[in-house]
N, C-alpha and C positions, 0 to 999 in steps of 0.2 A: 250876116251880120249876128255880134254876139249875143246869148239875152244880156239884160242886166241885172249887177248885184245885187242883194236885196237888203234888207234892217230888216228883221225880223221883230215884231212890238208884242209883248207877254205883255197880259194884264189881267185883274181879277175884274170881273164885271160889275161884281157890289162897289169897287171904290172908285169908277166913271161914274158911275150914274145909279147911285144911291140911295137914289126918290123915285126908280122907276118909273121913270118916264116914259112919256109914247116911241115906239121907233120912229121917229122926225125926228126927235134928239138925243138918238142911242145913243153914243161913246162920243158924248162931241169931243173933249177931248184928246181925245185917241183919233179920229177924224180929222179932228184939224193937223196933226201926228202927219201923222199918214200922208195928207195931201201938201203939206208942205214940204216933205220931201220929197212928192213925186214929182212936186214941180220941181224942184232943185238936179232930177236927174238927169234934164241936160246937159247938166255942168260935170255933175258927180258919178252918171253911173251905176245912178245907186234907188232902185225900187223901192220902198216901202212894202210890207207882205203884211195886210190888217185882214184878218177873219172875217169881218164881215165881210171887204172888198175882193179875198181873194178863195175865202173856204166860206161861205153864210151858212153852212147845215152842219156843221162839221158838230160832231158829240161827243168827241173821245180823240184820242192822240191818236193820232193815224200815219201812217209812214206818210201821206202825202206833210203834214205838219215836220215831220223827222226831217225829208227832203228838203222840204224852204229853210226848214234851220241852220245845215247843211252847205246850204247853197250859197247863206246870210256871211256878210262882211261883221253885221253887228246885230246882237238882240236886244231890246229896251227893252229893261226890267221896269215895268212901270208898280212901286211898292207901296203897297196900301194892305186893311189885312184881309179883308178879301186875297189878294194877290197871296200874303203869305200861307193863306191855310188855306189855296185850291192846287187842287192835287193835280190838274192840268199845265199850270203854270211851273211846279214844281219840273212836272217833268217834260217841261220846254226847258227850266234853264238848266235844268242835270243832262238834258240835253246837248243842249248846246258847250258846257264844260267838257266835256268827252268827247266833241270834237274839236276844240278848240275854236268856238267862235268866241270871241271875245263881247262880255256883258254889261251894258253899260245901265248902273242902278240910277233909277229915278225914284227920288223921292215924293210920292203924293200926299201922307200921312204921314203923320208920330215923329220918332227921332231915331239917329241910328240905332243907338242907342238899347230903345226899347225891347225889352225881355224878349219877347215874340220874334224880333226882325231877329236877332243874337242867337238864339234858336234853331230860325230855321233856315237862316243865309247861310255858307259858310265862309270862311277868313276870303275866299278869293273872289268871292263878291265884295263883303263887307270892305275889303281893305281898300277897294278901285273907287277911283278919284268920279263917284259919281252926283249928279246933280241933286241940290235939295229945294225942289220946287213947292215944297211949302209956304212959303212965303214969298214967291218968288208969281211975279203976272204969268200970262201965258205968250207974249210974244217976248217973253224973256228968256222962258224955256225953248221955247223955237228956236230962236236964236241960241240958244245952248245945244242944244241936240246938234242943228246945223253943222256948228263947231266942231263939234266931236266926231262929228258921224263922216268931215270932209278927211280926217286923216287917213291917212292908208293903213293898216295894220301891217306891222312888220310880216316878211315871209316865214312859214312856214315848213321847216324843213323836217321831212323825214328820216327816222335814222334806219340805218345800214347795221343790217343782222343784228336789228334788236325784234324778240317779240311784243305785242303788247298786253300789258299784264292782264290773265281772266278779269273777267265780267265784278267776280266776287269778293277779287282782294280787296284790303285794305288799306288805306294809306296814312302811315305811321309818321303824322307832321314832326313830331317830337326830332326824329332825323332825317325826314327830306328839306325841312324846310331852313335848318345847318347849313345841309351839304349846297344846296342849290345858293345861300351868304356866298359859301367860300369858293366856290365854281362863279365867283361871281355876276349868278347871271344878277336881271334888273337894272343890278350897277358895275360894269365892265369898269372904272375906274374903284370900289372898292377897295381901300388899300392893307382890308384884310382875308383878303382873295388869295387861295392857295393854289398852288401850278398843278400838287398833286390831292386829292382827297380821297379818305377809301373807307374801305364799310367793314368792321370785323366783332365776327363777335362776341357778348359779355362774358361766355362760355363755353371756352376751347372744347369743352368733352359734353354733349348732348344727352340728355337722362335717358332719353326713350328711345329718338330716332333717329340715335347713334350721331357722327358728329357735324352731321347738314345736317340739314332744316330748316332751320335757324329764323331761315325769309332775305338773306344779302343781297341773295340773286333778285328776288321783286322789286324789294327799294331801289337797286340799282335802275330795275326797267321799270320801275318808278318817275323816277329820274327823268331817265331818255323818254321819256313820253309824255313829259309834262308840258302843256305848251309856252309854257316862259320858258322854260329850256331850251325848247325848239326855234322857237322866236328870237333867243340870243345865240347861235352859235349858226357861222355859216356852213356847217355838215358838223354832222356826227355820226362817230363807229361803235357797237359793241361786238369787240371781239373775244370770245371764251379761252384762261388761257390753257388752265389745266395745270397736270404735269407730266414732268420726261426729261429730254434734254433741252438747256436750253435756248441751245444753236438754230434745232431744229424746230421748236417752239416759235424763234424769234427769225426764220423765216418762213415758217406759216403763218404766221401774222401780219406780219409785211406784204407777204403774199397776197392777206386777203383785203388788206388795206390797198392797194397796188391796184387788184382789180375793184377794188368797188372805186376809183378813182382813177380807171378807163385804161389804167392802161393794159399794154402786152402780158401778162405774168408768168407767158411762155417761154418769153425768149430768156437768153444766157442772161442777162442783166440779173434775172431774178434768181438764179440758178446760185446764188450765194448773201445771205443775209446781209451782212456790206452794202453793197452797192445795191442791193433793193430797200436798204434803209436813207441810200441814200435819193434812190429813186419818189421815195414815196417823200422827204424832206421838203425837196423841192417842188412837190404837188401842194403844200400844205401852206405856202406861205402865200401872203396875202388874203390868208381866210382864217376866220375862229373857229378854230376846229376843241370838241369836245371827244374824249375816246373816253370809251370805260370797258376796262381790264379785268375780267369775271373770273374769279378762282385763281389766283396770284400764288404760288408756293415759293417764289426766289426772286428777293431785287437783284438781282441780273435782267431780268425783266422790264423792269420799272425802269432801268437808268440810260437803257437806250433807247427809250418814246420821251427822252429831255431832249427838244429839237432847239436846238440857239436859232435864236431870230425868229422863231417862229413862233405866234398865238396858240398855242395847246396845251391845253387841261384836261387833264389826266382823273377818272373817278375810278379806285379800285377795289374790287371788290375779296377777300382774306383771310381766312382763320389764323394768320402769323402778324398776330400785334406788333414785332419787332421788325417788320419788313417799312413801315408808314410811320413815323411820329401823329398824337392829339390824331389817331381815326375815332373813327366813330362808330364808340361800340353800341353792340346792336343785344338789347335784352331778349330771350319767350317775351309771346303774347303776352301783357297782363289779362288778366280772368275777363275783364271786358272785351278789349279785342278778341279774345278765344272766341267768345261768346257772338259777340259783332259778325267775327268770320263765318259759325254756323251758319247764323242768321242769315247770311248774302246766299247760304246754298237754298233756302225756301225762298226768299224775296232778295236777290237782290240788288234791284233800284231802291227796295223800303226797308232794309232788316228792322226789325222788330226781335229785339231783344226783350223786352219783356214775356213772350210767345214763349220765350223755351220753358225747361223744363230744369227739376235741380238733378235730374240726369245729365241732361249737356251741361249741366257746373262741373258737376261730376267726370266725363267726361277729357275736360281740358281741363279739369286737375288734376288727374290722372297722366296724362300727355304734355306736362307741366311747361304747358304753354307752348311747347313746339310750333311753327307753321306748317311743316308737311304732316306731320301727325296729324293736327286735326283737320286740313284742309282732307286727307283720305279718312275721316270719321267722317264729313259732309260729306263727300262722295257719295258715300256707303246711305246716309241714311237718305241719299238726292234718288240712290237707285232704288232703293229695298221702298220704296212709299209705305207698303205694309207694315213695317218691321217697327220699331221704337225704340228711342232714345234707348233706354233701360237694355234692347235688346241690343246693342250694340256694346253696352256697358258690359256684359256679359261675356261679350265675345272676344274682347281685349283682354279680358282678364283670367280666359281661358288656358287653356294649354296650346290652342292651336296660335296665340299668336308668341309662342316662346319661340319664334324664329327670329325675336330682336335679340336674344340671348347671343344668338351667334357675332352681332356685328362686336367687331373690336376696333376700338380707338384707336387709330390712328393714321397716315398720312395718305389714303387711301381716297381719295373717297368716291370715286366710282363704283370700287365694291359695294363699301358701306354704302350708297343711294343702291346700286342695283338689290340687295339684300332686303332695304329698306319697301322698295317697288316692288319689289316680288310677292310680301306680304298686302301691298294692298293691289296687288292683284288675283290675288285668292279672294281676298272681300270681294270687290266688286266684276269679278269673271264669272265664279263659284254659281253654276245651277244650283244648289246640293240643298238651299232652302230657300 
C-alpha cells in the first residue's frame, strides 16, 4: 500500500492562538483543518501534515519537515502577522516554492495589499487564487480548502539536458515573466504567444568579462526549471548549440533529442540530420513541447526547429540580435541586483544587502554588473573568509587581473570563456594567500 500524499499546513502560532490559551485549546482552527483533511483521506488519498500531530517536539526547520513538504501535493499557508514574521514559515514556503509544491495562501488577518504581506511574500504566492478567511465562517473555510485541495496539480515535468540554477542565483522577473507569457505559460491560448522567444545581450561587447557573462543561459535555466513552465509542457529539452558547421550541429542536436525521446540514435536513420529531424518531428506530435536552444549563432539552426503541425515552442539565447525579432535584451545587473548576488554567497536563503560594505558596492561597480564576474567575486569571498572585500577589490585592480586584457571581442565564446575562467581558477585555487 502506497503512503498517502500530504497537505502541509504552515502557520504562525500567534495567529491561531493569540490569547496563548492552554494546550487543550492549542490551535483549534489548524486542528480543525487537519482533522477535516484527514477525514477526507479515504476519498482523496491525501493526509494533512500538522506539526502537533506529526512532529510535536519540533524546534527548528529540520530535514523531516523538508521531506514532508517535498512529499506534499499542497502547502496551506495560513497568513497573519506572526506567519509573515516567522522564520519557520518563511523557510517552509520557500522550500515549497523551490520544490514546486503548490501553495494555497489563506488570509486569516489583514488584507492582501497590506505592506507587510506585500513585502514578505513573493508575487508568485500573492497572485495565487487564495482564500480570504477574514470574514468567513469556519465551515465555509473548510469547504473552500476541501474544494481547492481536491484538484490534482498538473504533472511536473523534469527538463531534459538542463541543470538546475545554482542556489545563489537571482531571479530577474523583468525578463522571466514576459518570456513565460510569450511562451503561453499558464494560458496556452494567449493570442500574444510566440513560437520563438529569444534572450540576447543588451550590449554585445562586455566591459570586463569579455563578450560572455551577461547571464542569458542562467535566465534560460531559470525559465525551464520554473514550476509553472514545467507544468505547462509535456516535455522540455535544453540543448547547447554553440558554433561550428551547421549540418554537424543539426545532426548532434537532433540525435540528442532522439535519445531523449527514446530512439535508437545509433541506427542509420540518425546518420543524416534530415532523416533524424523527421523522426524527431514524428515523436513530438500530440505533445506540447518546449525546446531551449542555448547560444545560437546561425539562423540556419532555428529554421529547422520549426516543425509543421507540432505544438513546439522555442526559447533561444544568442548574442546575435539579428537572428530573432523582438528579443528580450538582457542588461548587466543593476547595483542592487549585483549586491543581492554577492549577498547570496553569504546566505543563499536570506540575502541581506544592508550587511554589505562600501567595498562590496565598489566591486559591483568595477565589474560593470556582469553576472559571471560578480559570481567569481562571490565565490572568492566565500572561499577566503579570512580575506575582506577590500582585499578582493585590490586584487582585481592589480596586475594579477590583467589577464582580462587578453580577451578579444570576437565570435568565439569558448576561447573567451576559457580565458575568463582561467582567472577565476587562479583566484580560487591559489594557495599563495
